[in-house]
C-alpha positions, 0 to 999 in steps of 0.5 A: 487489171482495170482501173477502179472506177465508180459505177463499175464493178470492182474487186470484192463488189459488183455494186459500182458504189463509189466507196467500193471503187475507192477501197480497191484503188487505194488498196493497191500496192503502193497507191497510198504511198504515191499519194502521200509522197505527192502531197507536198507538190510535183514529184518526178518518176525517179524521186519517186522511185527513190522515196519508195524503196522496193517499188519497181518501175513497172509497178510505179508507172502502172499505179501512176496510170491508174491514179491519173485515170481515176483523176487523183493525179496528173502528170505535168511538166514538173513531175507527177502531182495530185489534182484537187480531188487527189488533194481532198483524199488528204483531208478525207484520210484525216478522220481514219488517221484519228481512228487508227490512233485511237485504235493503237492507243487501245492496244496494251504495250503499243509503243508511241513511237510507232505512230505519229501524232500528225497524220497526212491531213495535218498541215500543222507539223512540217514535212519532215515530221510527217514523213512516211517510213 
């Protein structure tokens, strides 16, 4: 499977529209979780495997390769980190987080413990309060 990039056909679309490439890339297993884990700075491969229970090393390196080829992450001496474009993704996900919380509020019986008041774009909550489970 090739890395989805704007201007090229991707799964579900032959238009090459950037949004379709982004949805293909981010919809791949573990992609968003890896971006989430890199939000606070560089993280090594072993630490990513520890943080992402159930993630195999082969999938980790495949996703890191795709995220790197797409310009969202970069390998450094300190580990893997988000590029400026990758960090911008966090801000872009803020409105989606707001929508998801409104959606959850609209569902009767939705326990409040299921969702976080601080999403990936929020900087007001400490890192430990924003942890993904």
